[in-house]
TIKOL-439021 format. One record per residue (C-alpha): residue in three letters; residue number from 1; z, y, x. Coordinates in pm, whole numbers. Layout:
{rest:ALA | nr:NUM | w:Z | v:Y | u:X}
...
//
This chain:
{rest:UNK | nr:1 | w:1885 | v:-1853 | u:2274}
{rest:UNK | nr:2 | w:1535 | v:-1762 | u:2159}
{rest:UNK | nr:3 | w:1439 | v:-1411 | u:2264}
{rest:UNK | nr:4 | w:1167 | v:-1157 | u:2197}
{rest:UNK | nr:5 | w:983 | v:-1148 | u:2528}
{rest:UNK | nr:6 | w:661 | v:-952 | u:2479}
{rest:UNK | nr:7 | w:443 | v:-752 | u:2244}
{rest:UNK | nr:8 | w:93 | v:-608 | u:2223}
{rest:UNK | nr:9 | w:-63 | v:-340 | u:2005}
{rest:UNK | nr:10 | w:-427 | v:-331 | u:1895}
{rest:UNK | nr:11 | w:-596 | v:-31 | u:1735}
{rest:UNK | nr:12 | w:-895 | v:-171 | u:1546}
{rest:UNK | nr:13 | w:-1164 | v:-50 | u:1303}
{rest:UNK | nr:14 | w:-1170 | v:90 | u:1050}
{rest:UNK | nr:15 | w:-826 | v:261 | u:1088}
{rest:UNK | nr:16 | w:-565 | v:-5 | u:1149}
{rest:UNK | nr:17 | w:-300 | v:-85 | u:1410}
{rest:UNK | nr:18 | w:-193 | v:-447 | u:1462}
{rest:UNK | nr:19 | w:126 | v:-557 | u:1639}
{rest:UNK | nr:20 | w:171 | v:-898 | u:1804}
{rest:UNK | nr:21 | w:527 | v:-1005 | u:1898}
{rest:UNK | nr:22 | w:592 | v:-1317 | u:2106}
{rest:UNK | nr:23 | w:914 | v:-1513 | u:2151}
{rest:UNK | nr:24 | w:1046 | v:-1722 | u:2440}
{rest:UNK | nr:25 | w:979 | v:-2045 | u:2250}
{rest:UNK | nr:26 | w:613 | v:-1960 | u:2199}
{rest:UNK | nr:27 | w:612 | v:-1828 | u:1841}
{rest:UNK | nr:28 | w:394 | v:-1529 | u:1756}
{rest:UNK | nr:29 | w:441 | v:-1286 | u:1468}
{rest:UNK | nr:30 | w:204 | v:-1016 | u:1344}
{rest:UNK | nr:31 | w:271 | v:-678 | u:1184}
{rest:UNK | nr:32 | w:66 | v:-379 | u:1078}
{rest:UNK | nr:33 | w:253 | v:-58 | u:1171}
{rest:UNK | nr:34 | w:23 | v:232 | u:1097}
{rest:UNK | nr:35 | w:-8 | v:567 | u:926}
{rest:UNK | nr:36 | w:-372 | v:618 | u:840}
{rest:UNK | nr:37 | w:-503 | v:883 | u:1078}
{rest:UNK | nr:38 | w:-187 | v:872 | u:1294}
{rest:UNK | nr:39 | w:-222 | v:532 | u:1462}
{rest:UNK | nr:40 | w:-154 | v:660 | u:1812}
{rest:UNK | nr:41 | w:160 | v:840 | u:1700}
{rest:UNK | nr:42 | w:297 | v:530 | u:1530}
{rest:UNK | nr:43 | w:202 | v:323 | u:1834}
{rest:UNK | nr:44 | w:431 | v:537 | u:2050}
{rest:UNK | nr:45 | w:717 | v:492 | u:1802}
{rest:UNK | nr:46 | w:667 | v:113 | u:1795}
{rest:UNK | nr:47 | w:678 | v:97 | u:2176}
{rest:UNK | nr:48 | w:993 | v:308 | u:2185}
{rest:UNK | nr:49 | w:1171 | v:93 | u:1926}
{rest:UNK | nr:50 | w:1073 | v:-239 | u:2080}
{rest:UNK | nr:51 | w:1154 | v:-133 | u:2435}
{rest:UNK | nr:52 | w:1490 | v:19 | u:2342}
{rest:UNK | nr:53 | w:1617 | v:-221 | u:2076}
{rest:UNK | nr:54 | w:1437 | v:-556 | u:2054}
{rest:UNK | nr:55 | w:1308 | v:-693 | u:2383}
{rest:UNK | nr:56 | w:1544 | v:-970 | u:2495}
{rest:UNK | nr:57 | w:1700 | v:-998 | u:2148}
{rest:UNK | nr:58 | w:1715 | v:-1289 | u:1903}
{rest:UNK | nr:59 | w:1424 | v:-1245 | u:1658}
{rest:UNK | nr:60 | w:1614 | v:-1417 | u:1375}
{rest:UNK | nr:61 | w:1853 | v:-1124 | u:1314}
{rest:UNK | nr:62 | w:1605 | v:-930 | u:1102}
{rest:UNK | nr:63 | w:1854 | v:-732 | u:894}
{rest:UNK | nr:64 | w:2055 | v:-633 | u:1198}
{rest:UNK | nr:65 | w:1740 | v:-527 | u:1385}
{rest:UNK | nr:66 | w:1634 | v:-318 | u:1085}
{rest:UNK | nr:67 | w:1969 | v:-143 | u:1070}
{rest:UNK | nr:68 | w:1972 | v:-76 | u:1446}
{rest:UNK | nr:69 | w:1620 | v:68 | u:1444}
{rest:UNK | nr:70 | w:1697 | v:285 | u:1142}
{rest:UNK | nr:71 | w:2056 | v:392 | u:1212}
{rest:UNK | nr:72 | w:2013 | v:397 | u:1589}
{rest:UNK | nr:73 | w:1839 | v:731 | u:1556}
{rest:UNK | nr:74 | w:2027 | v:1040 | u:1443}
{rest:UNK | nr:75 | w:1702 | v:1163 | u:1277}
{rest:UNK | nr:76 | w:1580 | v:902 | u:1031}
{rest:UNK | nr:77 | w:1311 | v:824 | u:782}
{rest:UNK | nr:78 | w:969 | v:977 | u:742}
{rest:UNK | nr:79 | w:624 | v:821 | u:771}
{rest:UNK | nr:80 | w:609 | v:765 | u:1147}
{rest:UNK | nr:81 | w:946 | v:601 | u:1210}
{rest:UNK | nr:82 | w:945 | v:400 | u:887}
{rest:UNK | nr:83 | w:591 | v:275 | u:952}
{rest:UNK | nr:84 | w:689 | v:168 | u:1303}
{rest:UNK | nr:85 | w:991 | v:-17 | u:1162}
{rest:UNK | nr:86 | w:770 | v:-166 | u:890}
{rest:UNK | nr:87 | w:525 | v:-331 | u:1130}
{rest:UNK | nr:88 | w:801 | v:-469 | u:1350}
{rest:UNK | nr:89 | w:981 | v:-603 | u:1042}
{rest:UNK | nr:90 | w:665 | v:-777 | u:918}
{rest:UNK | nr:91 | w:618 | v:-947 | u:1255}
{rest:UNK | nr:92 | w:981 | v:-1065 | u:1263}
{rest:UNK | nr:93 | w:949 | v:-1218 | u:916}
{rest:UNK | nr:94 | w:624 | v:-1385 | u:1023}
{rest:UNK | nr:95 | w:807 | v:-1540 | u:1318}
{rest:UNK | nr:96 | w:1101 | v:-1650 | u:1106}
{rest:UNK | nr:97 | w:878 | v:-1816 | u:849}
{rest:UNK | nr:98 | w:693 | v:-2002 | u:1123}
{rest:UNK | nr:99 | w:1022 | v:-2111 | u:1278}
{rest:UNK | nr:100 | w:1134 | v:-2271 | u:951}
{rest:UNK | nr:101 | w:788 | v:-2385 | u:843}
{rest:UNK | nr:102 | w:804 | v:-2182 | u:521}
{rest:UNK | nr:103 | w:629 | v:-1884 | u:364}
{rest:UNK | nr:104 | w:835 | v:-1565 | u:376}
{rest:UNK | nr:105 | w:880 | v:-1564 | u:-2}
{rest:UNK | nr:106 | w:1069 | v:-1894 | u:24}
{rest:UNK | nr:107 | w:1317 | v:-1728 | u:260}
{rest:UNK | nr:108 | w:1359 | v:-1441 | u:12}
{rest:UNK | nr:109 | w:1454 | v:-1660 | u:-284}
{rest:UNK | nr:110 | w:1138 | v:-1850 | u:-371}
{rest:UNK | nr:111 | w:858 | v:-1799 | u:-619}
{rest:UNK | nr:112 | w:892 | v:-1583 | u:-927}
{rest:UNK | nr:113 | w:523 | v:-1654 | u:-1007}
{rest:UNK | nr:114 | w:232 | v:-1872 | u:-898}
{rest:UNK | nr:115 | w:-21 | v:-1593 | u:-836}
{rest:UNK | nr:116 | w:-44 | v:-1215 | u:-842}
{rest:UNK | nr:117 | w:-308 | v:-1004 | u:-1010}
{rest:UNK | nr:118 | w:-513 | v:-771 | u:-787}
{rest:UNK | nr:119 | w:-722 | v:-465 | u:-863}
{rest:UNK | nr:120 | w:-1044 | v:-338 | u:-713}
{rest:UNK | nr:121 | w:-1132 | v:18 | u:-614}
{rest:UNK | nr:122 | w:-1444 | v:189 | u:-749}
{rest:UNK | nr:123 | w:-1603 | v:530 | u:-711}
{rest:UNK | nr:124 | w:-1498 | v:664 | u:-371}
{rest:UNK | nr:125 | w:-1308 | v:980 | u:-276}
{rest:UNK | nr:126 | w:-1527 | v:1205 | u:-487}
{rest:UNK | nr:127 | w:-1575 | v:960 | u:-770}
{rest:UNK | nr:128 | w:-1934 | v:891 | u:-877}
{rest:UNK | nr:129 | w:-2141 | v:611 | u:-1032}
{rest:UNK | nr:130 | w:-1822 | v:465 | u:-1169}
{rest:UNK | nr:131 | w:-1962 | v:299 | u:-1481}
{rest:UNK | nr:132 | w:-2209 | v:84 | u:-1291}
{rest:UNK | nr:133 | w:-1955 | v:0 | u:-1019}
{rest:UNK | nr:134 | w:-1696 | v:-96 | u:-1280}
{rest:UNK | nr:135 | w:-1934 | v:-335 | u:-1456}
{rest:UNK | nr:136 | w:-2025 | v:-494 | u:-1122}
{rest:UNK | nr:137 | w:-1663 | v:-557 | u:-1024}
{rest:UNK | nr:138 | w:-1577 | v:-698 | u:-1365}
{rest:UNK | nr:139 | w:-1872 | v:-934 | u:-1330}
{rest:UNK | nr:140 | w:-1712 | v:-1055 | u:-1005}
{rest:UNK | nr:141 | w:-1399 | v:-1150 | u:-1197}
{rest:UNK | nr:142 | w:-1168 | v:-851 | u:-1152}
{rest:UNK | nr:143 | w:-966 | v:-754 | u:-1459}
{rest:UNK | nr:144 | w:-806 | v:-445 | u:-1302}
{rest:UNK | nr:145 | w:-983 | v:-146 | u:-1149}
{rest:UNK | nr:146 | w:-871 | v:179 | u:-988}
{rest:UNK | nr:147 | w:-1056 | v:505 | u:-941}
{rest:UNK | nr:148 | w:-983 | v:858 | u:-829}
{rest:UNK | nr:149 | w:-950 | v:1102 | u:-1116}
{rest:UNK | nr:150 | w:-1105 | v:1403 | u:-946}
{rest:UNK | nr:151 | w:-1222 | v:1552 | u:-623}
{rest:UNK | nr:152 | w:-1043 | v:1873 | u:-515}
{rest:UNK | nr:153 | w:-894 | v:2082 | u:-795}
{rest:UNK | nr:154 | w:-775 | v:2441 | u:-798}
{rest:UNK | nr:155 | w:-414 | v:2508 | u:-893}
{rest:UNK | nr:156 | w:-530 | v:2598 | u:-1242}
{rest:UNK | nr:157 | w:-886 | v:2481 | u:-1289}
{rest:UNK | nr:158 | w:-1145 | v:2520 | u:-1562}
{rest:UNK | nr:159 | w:-1191 | v:2323 | u:-1884}
{rest:UNK | nr:160 | w:-1511 | v:2192 | u:-1725}
{rest:UNK | nr:161 | w:-1313 | v:2030 | u:-1442}
{rest:UNK | nr:162 | w:-1089 | v:1854 | u:-1694}
{rest:UNK | nr:163 | w:-1390 | v:1744 | u:-1899}
{rest:UNK | nr:164 | w:-1559 | v:1605 | u:-1589}
{rest:UNK | nr:165 | w:-1260 | v:1379 | u:-1518}
{rest:UNK | nr:166 | w:-1243 | v:1277 | u:-1883}
{rest:UNK | nr:167 | w:-1614 | v:1192 | u:-1890}
{rest:UNK | nr:168 | w:-1582 | v:969 | u:-1583}
{rest:UNK | nr:169 | w:-1299 | v:766 | u:-1732}
{rest:UNK | nr:170 | w:-1484 | v:749 | u:-2064}
{rest:UNK | nr:171 | w:-1786 | v:610 | u:-1878}
{rest:UNK | nr:172 | w:-1577 | v:335 | u:-1719}
{rest:UNK | nr:173 | w:-1399 | v:247 | u:-2042}
{rest:UNK | nr:174 | w:-1731 | v:225 | u:-2226}
{rest:UNK | nr:175 | w:-1874 | v:9 | u:-1946}
{rest:UNK | nr:176 | w:-1592 | v:-249 | u:-1933}
{rest:UNK | nr:177 | w:-1431 | v:-236 | u:-2277}
{rest:UNK | nr:178 | w:-1065 | v:-249 | u:-2378}
{rest:UNK | nr:179 | w:-981 | v:-582 | u:-2206}
{rest:UNK | nr:180 | w:-994 | v:-433 | u:-1855}
{rest:UNK | nr:181 | w:-713 | v:-226 | u:-1702}
{rest:UNK | nr:182 | w:-806 | v:99 | u:-1526}
{rest:UNK | nr:183 | w:-567 | v:278 | u:-1293}
{rest:UNK | nr:184 | w:-644 | v:646 | u:-1238}
{rest:UNK | nr:185 | w:-531 | v:798 | u:-908}
{rest:UNK | nr:186 | w:-454 | v:1171 | u:-907}
{rest:UNK | nr:187 | w:-395 | v:1128 | u:-531}
{rest:UNK | nr:188 | w:-158 | v:1424 | u:-511}
{rest:UNK | nr:189 | w:-461 | v:1653 | u:-557}
{rest:UNK | nr:190 | w:-329 | v:1788 | u:-884}
{rest:UNK | nr:191 | w:-69 | v:2056 | u:-958}
{rest:UNK | nr:192 | w:185 | v:2025 | u:-1239}
{rest:UNK | nr:193 | w:-11 | v:2233 | u:-1494}
{rest:UNK | nr:194 | w:-332 | v:2044 | u:-1423}
{rest:UNK | nr:195 | w:-152 | v:1710 | u:-1430}
{rest:UNK | nr:196 | w:-31 | v:1782 | u:-1782}
{rest:UNK | nr:197 | w:-378 | v:1886 | u:-1897}
{rest:UNK | nr:198 | w:-547 | v:1586 | u:-1735}
{rest:UNK | nr:199 | w:-294 | v:1339 | u:-1873}
{rest:UNK | nr:200 | w:-353 | v:1471 | u:-2225}
{rest:UNK | nr:201 | w:-731 | v:1452 | u:-2182}
{rest:UNK | nr:202 | w:-725 | v:1096 | u:-2044}
{rest:UNK | nr:203 | w:-482 | v:958 | u:-2301}
{rest:UNK | nr:204 | w:-747 | v:832 | u:-2551}
{rest:UNK | nr:205 | w:-892 | v:600 | u:-2285}
{rest:UNK | nr:206 | w:-558 | v:425 | u:-2227}
{rest:UNK | nr:207 | w:-549 | v:392 | u:-1849}
{rest:UNK | nr:208 | w:-309 | v:136 | u:-1700}
{rest:UNK | nr:209 | w:-136 | v:421 | u:-1516}
{rest:UNK | nr:210 | w:-186 | v:763 | u:-1365}
{rest:UNK | nr:211 | w:-96 | v:749 | u:-997}
{rest:UNK | nr:212 | w:74 | v:1018 | u:-791}
{rest:UNK | nr:213 | w:18 | v:1289 | u:-1055}
{rest:UNK | nr:214 | w:182 | v:1538 | u:-819}
{rest:UNK | nr:215 | w:269 | v:1532 | u:-450}
{rest:UNK | nr:216 | w:597 | v:1350 | u:-376}
{rest:UNK | nr:217 | w:759 | v:1677 | u:-267}
{rest:UNK | nr:218 | w:718 | v:1781 | u:-632}
{rest:UNK | nr:219 | w:871 | v:1467 | u:-785}
{rest:UNK | nr:220 | w:1111 | v:1694 | u:-971}
{rest:UNK | nr:221 | w:808 | v:1777 | u:-1193}
{rest:UNK | nr:222 | w:762 | v:1416 | u:-1304}
{rest:UNK | nr:223 | w:997 | v:1430 | u:-1606}
{rest:UNK | nr:224 | w:800 | v:1728 | u:-1746}
{rest:UNK | nr:225 | w:470 | v:1543 | u:-1694}
{rest:UNK | nr:226 | w:608 | v:1223 | u:-1846}
{rest:UNK | nr:227 | w:708 | v:1419 | u:-2155}
{rest:UNK | nr:228 | w:341 | v:1512 | u:-2209}
{rest:UNK | nr:229 | w:195 | v:1162 | u:-2212}
{rest:UNK | nr:230 | w:245 | v:799 | u:-2308}
{rest:UNK | nr:231 | w:39 | v:684 | u:-2008}
{rest:UNK | nr:232 | w:260 | v:499 | u:-1756}
{rest:UNK | nr:233 | w:326 | v:702 | u:-1442}
{rest:UNK | nr:234 | w:304 | v:543 | u:-1098}
{rest:UNK | nr:235 | w:401 | v:685 | u:-759}
{rest:UNK | nr:236 | w:559 | v:598 | u:-428}
{rest:UNK | nr:237 | w:297 | v:545 | u:-157}
{rest:UNK | nr:238 | w:434 | v:848 | u:31}
{rest:UNK | nr:239 | w:800 | v:756 | u:-12}
{rest:UNK | nr:240 | w:953 | v:566 | u:274}
{rest:UNK | nr:241 | w:1294 | v:419 | u:188}
{rest:UNK | nr:242 | w:1520 | v:319 | u:-99}
{rest:UNK | nr:243 | w:1691 | v:658 | u:-65}
{rest:UNK | nr:244 | w:1361 | v:835 | u:-134}
{rest:UNK | nr:245 | w:1325 | v:640 | u:-461}
{rest:UNK | nr:246 | w:1674 | v:709 | u:-597}
{rest:UNK | nr:247 | w:1588 | v:1030 | u:-783}
{rest:UNK | nr:248 | w:1288 | v:896 | u:-971}
{rest:UNK | nr:249 | w:1479 | v:585 | u:-1077}
{rest:UNK | nr:250 | w:1767 | v:793 | u:-1204}
{rest:UNK | nr:251 | w:1558 | v:1048 | u:-1396}
{rest:UNK | nr:252 | w:1355 | v:778 | u:-1573}
{rest:UNK | nr:253 | w:1020 | v:950 | u:-1519}
{rest:UNK | nr:254 | w:829 | v:669 | u:-1345}
{rest:UNK | nr:255 | w:716 | v:334 | u:-1484}
{rest:UNK | nr:256 | w:556 | v:179 | u:-1175}
{rest:UNK | nr:257 | w:652 | v:222 | u:-809}
{rest:UNK | nr:258 | w:404 | v:180 | u:-526}
{rest:UNK | nr:259 | w:588 | v:154 | u:-193}
{rest:UNK | nr:260 | w:366 | v:62 | u:101}
{rest:UNK | nr:261 | w:473 | v:-242 | u:306}
{rest:UNK | nr:262 | w:336 | v:-74 | u:622}
{rest:UNK | nr:263 | w:505 | v:261 | u:556}
{rest:UNK | nr:264 | w:830 | v:196 | u:370}
{rest:UNK | nr:265 | w:1027 | v:-10 | u:620}
{rest:UNK | nr:266 | w:841 | v:-339 | u:579}
{rest:UNK | nr:267 | w:934 | v:-652 | u:388}
{rest:UNK | nr:268 | w:1309 | v:-601 | u:427}
{rest:UNK | nr:269 | w:1311 | v:-254 | u:274}
{rest:UNK | nr:270 | w:1046 | v:-296 | u:6}
{rest:UNK | nr:271 | w:1218 | v:-605 | u:-133}
{rest:UNK | nr:272 | w:1532 | v:-393 | u:-172}
{rest:UNK | nr:273 | w:1332 | v:-114 | u:-338}
{rest:UNK | nr:274 | w:1174 | v:-370 | u:-574}
{rest:UNK | nr:275 | w:1517 | v:-503 | u:-671}
{rest:UNK | nr:276 | w:1642 | v:-149 | u:-737}
{rest:UNK | nr:277 | w:1336 | v:-87 | u:-955}
{rest:UNK | nr:278 | w:1403 | v:-398 | u:-1162}
{rest:UNK | nr:279 | w:1746 | v:-264 | u:-1252}
{rest:UNK | nr:280 | w:1577 | v:48 | u:-1395}
{rest:UNK | nr:281 | w:1305 | v:-149 | u:-1581}
{rest:UNK | nr:282 | w:1040 | v:-19 | u:-1340}
{rest:UNK | nr:283 | w:746 | v:-233 | u:-1227}
{rest:UNK | nr:284 | w:628 | v:-291 | u:-869}
{rest:UNK | nr:285 | w:265 | v:-244 | u:-757}
{rest:UNK | nr:286 | w:262 | v:-211 | u:-377}
{rest:UNK | nr:287 | w:22 | v:37 | u:-218}
{rest:UNK | nr:288 | w:-217 | v:-134 | u:26}
{rest:UNK | nr:289 | w:-554 | v:22 | u:121}
{rest:UNK | nr:290 | w:-498 | v:-137 | u:463}
{rest:UNK | nr:291 | w:-565 | v:-454 | u:660}
{rest:UNK | nr:292 | w:-493 | v:-825 | u:623}
{rest:UNK | nr:293 | w:-140 | v:-822 | u:769}
{rest:UNK | nr:294 | w:-27 | v:-548 | u:532}
{rest:UNK | nr:295 | w:-185 | v:-730 | u:236}
{rest:UNK | nr:296 | w:-25 | v:-1062 | u:333}
{rest:UNK | nr:297 | w:313 | v:-887 | u:356}
{rest:UNK | nr:298 | w:266 | v:-735 | u:10}
{rest:UNK | nr:299 | w:179 | v:-1069 | u:-144}
{rest:UNK | nr:300 | w:493 | v:-1229 | u:3}
{rest:UNK | nr:301 | w:708 | v:-967 | u:-172}
{rest:UNK | nr:302 | w:505 | v:-982 | u:-495}
{rest:UNK | nr:303 | w:549 | v:-1357 | u:-523}
{rest:UNK | nr:304 | w:931 | v:-1338 | u:-517}
{rest:UNK | nr:305 | w:973 | v:-1015 | u:-720}
{rest:UNK | nr:306 | w:999 | v:-1065 | u:-1098}
{rest:UNK | nr:307 | w:887 | v:-707 | u:-1169}
{rest:UNK | nr:308 | w:566 | v:-719 | u:-961}
{rest:UNK | nr:309 | w:279 | v:-606 | u:-1182}
{rest:UNK | nr:310 | w:-41 | v:-591 | u:-978}
{rest:UNK | nr:311 | w:-148 | v:-566 | u:-612}
{rest:UNK | nr:312 | w:-380 | v:-315 | u:-448}
{rest:UNK | nr:313 | w:-618 | v:-461 | u:-189}
{rest:UNK | nr:314 | w:-882 | v:-301 | u:29}
{rest:UNK | nr:315 | w:-1182 | v:-534 | u:15}
{rest:UNK | nr:316 | w:-1495 | v:-313 | u:1}
{rest:UNK | nr:317 | w:-1286 | v:4 | u:-33}
{rest:UNK | nr:318 | w:-1466 | v:324 | u:66}
{rest:UNK | nr:319 | w:-1246 | v:372 | u:374}
{rest:UNK | nr:320 | w:-1351 | v:44 | u:535}
{rest:UNK | nr:321 | w:-1637 | v:151 | u:758}
{rest:UNK | nr:322 | w:-1679 | v:-72 | u:1063}
{rest:UNK | nr:323 | w:-1430 | v:-337 | u:956}
{rest:UNK | nr:324 | w:-1297 | v:-503 | u:642}
{rest:UNK | nr:325 | w:-990 | v:-696 | u:539}
{rest:UNK | nr:326 | w:-1142 | v:-1044 | u:578}
{rest:UNK | nr:327 | w:-1307 | v:-984 | u:916}
{rest:UNK | nr:328 | w:-992 | v:-1045 | u:1119}
{rest:UNK | nr:329 | w:-890 | v:-1376 | u:959}
{rest:UNK | nr:330 | w:-950 | v:-1729 | u:1085}
{rest:UNK | nr:331 | w:-963 | v:-1840 | u:722}
{rest:UNK | nr:332 | w:-1080 | v:-1564 | u:484}
{rest:UNK | nr:333 | w:-1030 | v:-1806 | u:195}
{rest:UNK | nr:334 | w:-659 | v:-1727 | u:192}
{rest:UNK | nr:335 | w:-747 | v:-1407 | u:5}
{rest:UNK | nr:336 | w:-999 | v:-1557 | u:-239}
{rest:UNK | nr:337 | w:-970 | v:-1395 | u:-580}
{rest:UNK | nr:338 | w:-1001 | v:-1605 | u:-895}
{rest:UNK | nr:339 | w:-1021 | v:-1438 | u:-1237}
{rest:UNK | nr:340 | w:-865 | v:-1125 | u:-1089}
{rest:UNK | nr:341 | w:-574 | v:-1305 | u:-919}
{rest:UNK | nr:342 | w:-489 | v:-1422 | u:-569}
{rest:UNK | nr:343 | w:-298 | v:-1749 | u:-535}
{rest:UNK | nr:344 | w:35 | v:-1801 | u:-364}
{rest:UNK | nr:345 | w:-25 | v:-1844 | u:11}
{rest:UNK | nr:346 | w:92 | v:-2182 | u:135}
{rest:UNK | nr:347 | w:109 | v:-2127 | u:512}
{rest:UNK | nr:348 | w:429 | v:-2044 | u:699}
{rest:UNK | nr:349 | w:536 | v:-1688 | u:769}
{rest:UNK | nr:350 | w:293 | v:-1437 | u:624}
{rest:UNK | nr:351 | w:54 | v:-1720 | u:540}
{rest:UNK | nr:352 | w:-244 | v:-1599 | u:745}
{rest:UNK | nr:353 | w:-400 | v:-1690 | u:1079}
{rest:UNK | nr:354 | w:-559 | v:-1404 | u:1269}
{rest:UNK | nr:355 | w:-865 | v:-1430 | u:1493}
{rest:UNK | nr:356 | w:-707 | v:-1305 | u:1814}
{rest:UNK | nr:357 | w:-1032 | v:-1315 | u:2010}
{rest:UNK | nr:358 | w:-1201 | v:-1092 | u:1751}
{rest:UNK | nr:359 | w:-901 | v:-856 | u:1746}
{rest:UNK | nr:360 | w:-924 | v:-818 | u:2126}
{rest:UNK | nr:361 | w:-1296 | v:-750 | u:2099}
{rest:UNK | nr:362 | w:-1257 | v:-492 | u:1823}
{rest:UNK | nr:363 | w:-967 | v:-316 | u:1996}
{rest:UNK | nr:364 | w:-1203 | v:-226 | u:2282}
{rest:UNK | nr:365 | w:-1389 | v:4 | u:2043}
{rest:UNK | nr:366 | w:-1299 | v:369 | u:2002}
{rest:UNK | nr:367 | w:-1113 | v:420 | u:1674}
{rest:UNK | nr:368 | w:-1046 | v:779 | u:1572}
{rest:UNK | nr:369 | w:-1015 | v:790 | u:1194}
{rest:UNK | nr:370 | w:-864 | v:1104 | u:1040}
{rest:UNK | nr:371 | w:-824 | v:1230 | u:687}
{rest:UNK | nr:372 | w:-1103 | v:1465 | u:586}
{rest:UNK | nr:373 | w:-1002 | v:1829 | u:544}
{rest:UNK | nr:374 | w:-1128 | v:1967 | u:214}
{rest:UNK | nr:375 | w:-1152 | v:2333 | u:122}
{rest:UNK | nr:376 | w:-1181 | v:2519 | u:-205}
{rest:UNK | nr:377 | w:-1473 | v:2752 | u:-268}
{rest:UNK | nr:378 | w:-1258 | v:3046 | u:-153}
{rest:UNK | nr:379 | w:-1202 | v:2882 | u:186}
{rest:UNK | nr:380 | w:-840 | v:2775 | u:133}
{rest:UNK | nr:381 | w:-736 | v:2422 | u:227}
{rest:UNK | nr:382 | w:-743 | v:2174 | u:-63}
{rest:UNK | nr:383 | w:-544 | v:1855 | u:-109}
{rest:UNK | nr:384 | w:-737 | v:1542 | u:-14}
//
């Protein structure tokens, strides 16, 4: 019987954690188990799960391994444990695809499409120079963009703060015209009253969606916000299992879900979440401001999910200082974008080949990325 015999973890710039799992018959699978800013914490969880549950086991039993890792702990869920499970799950699917000589999407039912649309970030954390950046990215072929709506906001802020956000979106819309989709990320920085005011102000510019209009712990506010706007509402990057998504499916407040393949239990769990969403007429747009393994995993699920809408990707994103998504690949062409789309990957497993020598080299560097801590002008901590 084939067994899982070894694993290695590599913390690499700019803020990623890669997992390499090896089997007794020489196959290697890669995963990306990380919470941005908590890589060392997730690393410990990955080691605990692999040492206690998977070493010496048959790598083919992916569903059973998922259930054991999840249900084997009395305390379940949350970002750390679900991200650890996610990276392990990605690596197991990579191994299984390589064993059968097929992309993961073929093992999940086959293609529902030939390519998936991607969007490009503009503007940074405190959005600026968005009009020029938008025109540049459209000239490169992107037809979907995403930008932050605001920097930090007070619980109830001034009309000037609302107008500033409106002016930025107006600048982008004027720069690119009505043929380009623009996602606007509230990033959980916005309270319910401000979310309602901002949604009303941004409505004339017809964004593709407003993302995470409130923090996920305030998802009970989403129906009230949805009642104030016709803009599609997206959320889900800080939700970690199908059970976390139940409420927003049932209350009908969300139009697009954004589970993260490196946070929400991996390929196994996100495919289930996507199928649940389809039953509620909700689209899928996986969150992915991460590395090449996470992106490859997202694309595998997108390709076999009929309700997949668009894919986030991190090329040139403002977080990527010291490393970018293509740097770790043997063949960066696998993520070439044409007319705003990325083609179906043809290779087995996740469809990518990683430069292991470069990963080893980069993992020798000190990586210590943490979220910035923002404060309001009165000294209180603000949402980043």
